[in-house]
MARRO-722629 format. One record per atom (N, C-alpha, C): residue in three letters; atom name; x, y, z. Coordinates in steps of 0.1 Angstrom, whole numbers. Example, Ala and Ser with C-alpha at 12.3 -4.5 7.8 and 13.67 -1.06 7.14 Angstrom:
@type: ala, atom: N, x: 132, y: -57, z: 78
@type: ala, atom: CA, x: 123, y: -45, z: 78
@type: ala, atom: C, x: 132, y: -33, z: 78
@type: ser, atom: N, x: 128, y: -22, z: 71
@type: ser, atom: CA, x: 137, y: -11, z: 71
@type: ser, atom: C, x: 129, y: 0, z: 79
END
This chain:
@type: met, atom: N, x: -32, y: 520, z: 1398
@type: met, atom: CA, x: -46, y: 525, z: 1398
@type: met, atom: C, x: -50, y: 529, z: 1411
@type: ala, atom: N, x: -58, y: 540, z: 1412
@type: ala, atom: CA, x: -63, y: 545, z: 1425
@type: ala, atom: C, x: -78, y: 543, z: 1425
@type: lys, atom: N, x: -83, y: 540, z: 1436
@type: lys, atom: CA, x: -98, y: 539, z: 1438
@type: lys, atom: C, x: -104, y: 553, z: 1438
@type: ala, atom: N, x: -115, y: 554, z: 1433
@type: ala, atom: CA, x: -122, y: 567, z: 1432
@type: ala, atom: C, x: -124, y: 573, z: 1446
@type: ala, atom: N, x: -127, y: 565, z: 1456
@type: ala, atom: CA, x: -129, y: 570, z: 1470
@type: ala, atom: C, x: -116, y: 576, z: 1475
@type: arg, atom: N, x: -105, y: 570, z: 1472
@type: arg, atom: CA, x: -92, y: 575, z: 1477
@type: arg, atom: C, x: -89, y: 588, z: 1470
@type: val, atom: N, x: -92, y: 590, z: 1457
@type: val, atom: CA, x: -89, y: 602, z: 1450
@type: val, atom: C, x: -98, y: 613, z: 1455
@type: leu, atom: N, x: -111, y: 610, z: 1458
@type: leu, atom: CA, x: -120, y: 619, z: 1463
@type: leu, atom: C, x: -116, y: 624, z: 1477
@type: ala, atom: N, x: -111, y: 615, z: 1485
@type: ala, atom: CA, x: -107, y: 619, z: 1499
@type: ala, atom: C, x: -95, y: 628, z: 1498
@type: ala, atom: N, x: -86, y: 626, z: 1488
@type: ala, atom: CA, x: -74, y: 634, z: 1486
@type: ala, atom: C, x: -78, y: 648, z: 1482
@type: leu, atom: N, x: -88, y: 649, z: 1473
@type: leu, atom: CA, x: -93, y: 662, z: 1469
@type: leu, atom: C, x: -99, y: 670, z: 1481
@type: lys, atom: N, x: -107, y: 663, z: 1489
@type: lys, atom: CA, x: -113, y: 669, z: 1501
@type: lys, atom: C, x: -102, y: 674, z: 1511
@type: arg, atom: N, x: -91, y: 666, z: 1512
@type: arg, atom: CA, x: -80, y: 670, z: 1521
@type: arg, atom: C, x: -74, y: 683, z: 1516
@type: asp, atom: N, x: -74, y: 685, z: 1503
@type: asp, atom: CA, x: -68, y: 696, z: 1497
@type: asp, atom: C, x: -77, y: 708, z: 1496
@type: gly, atom: N, x: -89, y: 707, z: 1502
@type: gly, atom: CA, x: -98, y: 719, z: 1503
@type: gly, atom: C, x: -110, y: 719, z: 1495
@type: trp, atom: N, x: -112, y: 709, z: 1487
@type: trp, atom: CA, x: -125, y: 707, z: 1480
@type: trp, atom: C, x: -136, y: 703, z: 1489
@type: ile, atom: N, x: -147, y: 710, z: 1488
@type: ile, atom: CA, x: -159, y: 707, z: 1497
@type: ile, atom: C, x: -170, y: 702, z: 1489
@type: glu, atom: N, x: -176, y: 691, z: 1494
@type: glu, atom: CA, x: -188, y: 686, z: 1487
@type: glu, atom: C, x: -200, y: 694, z: 1491
@type: thr, atom: N, x: -206, y: 700, z: 1481
@type: thr, atom: CA, x: -218, y: 709, z: 1483
@type: thr, atom: C, x: -231, y: 703, z: 1481
@type: arg, atom: N, x: -232, y: 693, z: 1471
@type: arg, atom: CA, x: -244, y: 686, z: 1468
@type: arg, atom: C, x: -241, y: 672, z: 1464
@type: arg, atom: N, x: -251, y: 663, z: 1466
@type: arg, atom: CA, x: -249, y: 649, z: 1461
@type: arg, atom: C, x: -263, y: 644, z: 1456
@type: ser, atom: N, x: -262, y: 637, z: 1444
@type: ser, atom: CA, x: -274, y: 631, z: 1439
@type: ser, atom: C, x: -269, y: 618, z: 1433
@type: gly, atom: N, x: -272, y: 607, z: 1440
@type: gly, atom: CA, x: -267, y: 594, z: 1435
@type: gly, atom: C, x: -252, y: 593, z: 1436
@type: ser, atom: N, x: -245, y: 590, z: 1425
@type: ser, atom: CA, x: -231, y: 589, z: 1424
@type: ser, atom: C, x: -225, y: 603, z: 1420
@type: his, atom: N, x: -233, y: 612, z: 1417
@type: his, atom: CA, x: -228, y: 626, z: 1413
@type: his, atom: C, x: -227, y: 635, z: 1425
@type: arg, atom: N, x: -215, y: 641, z: 1427
@type: arg, atom: CA, x: -213, y: 650, z: 1438
@type: arg, atom: C, x: -207, y: 663, z: 1432
@type: val, atom: N, x: -212, y: 674, z: 1437
@type: val, atom: CA, x: -207, y: 687, z: 1433
@type: val, atom: C, x: -196, y: 691, z: 1444
@type: leu, atom: N, x: -184, y: 694, z: 1439
@type: leu, atom: CA, x: -173, y: 698, z: 1448
@type: leu, atom: C, x: -170, y: 713, z: 1444
@type: ala, atom: N, x: -167, y: 720, z: 1455
@type: ala, atom: CA, x: -163, y: 734, z: 1453
@type: ala, atom: C, x: -151, y: 738, z: 1461
@type: lys, atom: N, x: -143, y: 747, z: 1455
@type: lys, atom: CA, x: -131, y: 752, z: 1462
@type: lys, atom: C, x: -129, y: 766, z: 1457
@type: gly, atom: N, x: -131, y: 776, z: 1466
@type: gly, atom: CA, x: -131, y: 790, z: 1462
@type: gly, atom: C, x: -142, y: 793, z: 1453
@type: asn, atom: N, x: -140, y: 798, z: 1441
@type: asn, atom: CA, x: -150, y: 801, z: 1432
@type: asn, atom: C, x: -152, y: 791, z: 1421
@type: arg, atom: N, x: -144, y: 780, z: 1422
@type: arg, atom: CA, x: -145, y: 769, z: 1412
@type: arg, atom: C, x: -154, y: 758, z: 1417
@type: gln, atom: N, x: -161, y: 752, z: 1408
@type: gln, atom: CA, x: -171, y: 741, z: 1411
@type: gln, atom: C, x: -170, y: 731, z: 1400
@type: arg, atom: N, x: -169, y: 718, z: 1405
@type: arg, atom: CA, x: -167, y: 707, z: 1396
@type: arg, atom: C, x: -177, y: 695, z: 1400
@type: ile, atom: N, x: -180, y: 687, z: 1390
@type: ile, atom: CA, x: -189, y: 675, z: 1393
@type: ile, atom: C, x: -180, y: 663, z: 1394
@type: trp, atom: N, x: -182, y: 655, z: 1404
@type: trp, atom: CA, x: -175, y: 642, z: 1406
@type: trp, atom: C, x: -186, y: 631, z: 1403
@type: ala, atom: N, x: -183, y: 623, z: 1393
@type: ala, atom: CA, x: -193, y: 613, z: 1389
@type: ala, atom: C, x: -188, y: 599, z: 1389
@type: tyr, atom: N, x: -181, y: 595, z: 1399
@type: tyr, atom: CA, x: -175, y: 582, z: 1400
@type: tyr, atom: C, x: -181, y: 575, z: 1412
@type: his, atom: N, x: -182, y: 562, z: 1411
@type: his, atom: CA, x: -186, y: 553, z: 1422
@type: his, atom: C, x: -174, y: 551, z: 1431
@type: asp, atom: N, x: -176, y: 550, z: 1444
@type: asp, atom: CA, x: -164, y: 549, z: 1453
@type: asp, atom: C, x: -155, y: 537, z: 1450
@type: gly, atom: N, x: -160, y: 526, z: 1446
@type: gly, atom: CA, x: -151, y: 514, z: 1444
@type: gly, atom: C, x: -145, y: 513, z: 1430
@type: val, atom: N, x: -147, y: 523, z: 1421
@type: val, atom: CA, x: -142, y: 522, z: 1407
@type: val, atom: C, x: -127, y: 525, z: 1407
@type: asp, atom: N, x: -119, y: 517, z: 1400
@type: asp, atom: CA, x: -105, y: 520, z: 1398
@type: asp, atom: C, x: -104, y: 530, z: 1387
@type: leu, atom: N, x: -96, y: 541, z: 1390
@type: leu, atom: CA, x: -93, y: 551, z: 1380
@type: leu, atom: C, x: -80, y: 548, z: 1374
@type: gly, atom: N, x: -80, y: 543, z: 1362
@type: gly, atom: CA, x: -67, y: 540, z: 1355
@type: gly, atom: C, x: -61, y: 553, z: 1350
@type: gly, atom: N, x: -51, y: 552, z: 1342
@type: gly, atom: CA, x: -43, y: 563, z: 1337
@type: gly, atom: C, x: -51, y: 574, z: 1330
@type: pro, atom: N, x: -59, y: 571, z: 1320
@type: pro, atom: CA, x: -67, y: 582, z: 1313
@type: pro, atom: C, x: -77, y: 588, z: 1322
@type: ala, atom: N, x: -84, y: 580, z: 1330
@type: ala, atom: CA, x: -95, y: 586, z: 1339
@type: ala, atom: C, x: -88, y: 595, z: 1350
@type: leu, atom: N, x: -77, y: 590, z: 1356
@type: leu, atom: CA, x: -70, y: 598, z: 1366
@type: leu, atom: C, x: -65, y: 611, z: 1360
@type: ala, atom: N, x: -60, y: 610, z: 1348
@type: ala, atom: CA, x: -54, y: 622, z: 1341
@type: ala, atom: C, x: -66, y: 632, z: 1339
@type: arg, atom: N, x: -78, y: 627, z: 1335
@type: arg, atom: CA, x: -89, y: 636, z: 1333
@type: arg, atom: C, x: -93, y: 643, z: 1345
@type: val, atom: N, x: -94, y: 635, z: 1356
@type: val, atom: CA, x: -98, y: 641, z: 1370
@type: val, atom: C, x: -87, y: 651, z: 1374
@type: ala, atom: N, x: -75, y: 648, z: 1372
@type: ala, atom: CA, x: -64, y: 658, z: 1376
@type: ala, atom: C, x: -66, y: 671, z: 1368
@type: lys, atom: N, x: -68, y: 670, z: 1355
@type: lys, atom: CA, x: -69, y: 682, z: 1346
@type: lys, atom: C, x: -81, y: 690, z: 1350
@type: asp, atom: N, x: -93, y: 683, z: 1353
@type: asp, atom: CA, x: -105, y: 690, z: 1356
@type: asp, atom: C, x: -104, y: 697, z: 1369
@type: tyr, atom: N, x: -96, y: 692, z: 1379
@type: tyr, atom: CA, x: -95, y: 698, z: 1392
@type: tyr, atom: C, x: -82, y: 707, z: 1393
@type: gly, atom: N, x: -75, y: 709, z: 1382
@type: gly, atom: CA, x: -64, y: 718, z: 1382
@type: gly, atom: C, x: -50, y: 713, z: 1387
@type: tyr, atom: N, x: -48, y: 700, z: 1386
@type: tyr, atom: CA, x: -36, y: 693, z: 1391
@type: tyr, atom: C, x: -29, y: 686, z: 1379
@type: thr, atom: N, x: -17, y: 683, z: 1381
@type: thr, atom: CA, x: -10, y: 673, z: 1372
@type: thr, atom: C, x: -13, y: 660, z: 1378
@type: thr, atom: N, x: -11, y: 649, z: 1370
@type: thr, atom: CA, x: -13, y: 636, z: 1375
@type: thr, atom: C, x: -4, y: 633, z: 1387
@type: asp, atom: N, x: 8, y: 637, z: 1386
@type: asp, atom: CA, x: 18, y: 635, z: 1397
@type: asp, atom: C, x: 13, y: 642, z: 1410
@type: glu, atom: N, x: 9, y: 655, z: 1408
@type: glu, atom: CA, x: 4, y: 663, z: 1420
@type: glu, atom: C, x: -8, y: 656, z: 1427
@type: leu, atom: N, x: -17, y: 651, z: 1419
@type: leu, atom: CA, x: -29, y: 644, z: 1424
@type: leu, atom: C, x: -25, y: 631, z: 1431
@type: arg, atom: N, x: -15, y: 624, z: 1426
@type: arg, atom: CA, x: -11, y: 612, z: 1433
@type: arg, atom: C, x: -4, y: 615, z: 1446
@type: lys, atom: N, x: 2, y: 626, z: 1448
@type: lys, atom: CA, x: 9, y: 630, z: 1460
@type: lys, atom: C, x: 0, y: 635, z: 1471
@type: leu, atom: N, x: -13, y: 638, z: 1467
@type: leu, atom: CA, x: -22, y: 643, z: 1477
@type: leu, atom: C, x: -26, y: 631, z: 1485
END
């Protein structure tokens, strides 16, 4: 399991930029794509949650883990 903060940091390293924040909701943008990140930093992202994040951001689960 990966912590949400670690996955968010990986997305940012790959070029996603945080454009807005409201509580635990963050809006990330990369190029013309925009997605909402709605996880608390300390939350463990298990298999289904990690797979959903990967799909939403255009990665496979393995690609996201390698970031």
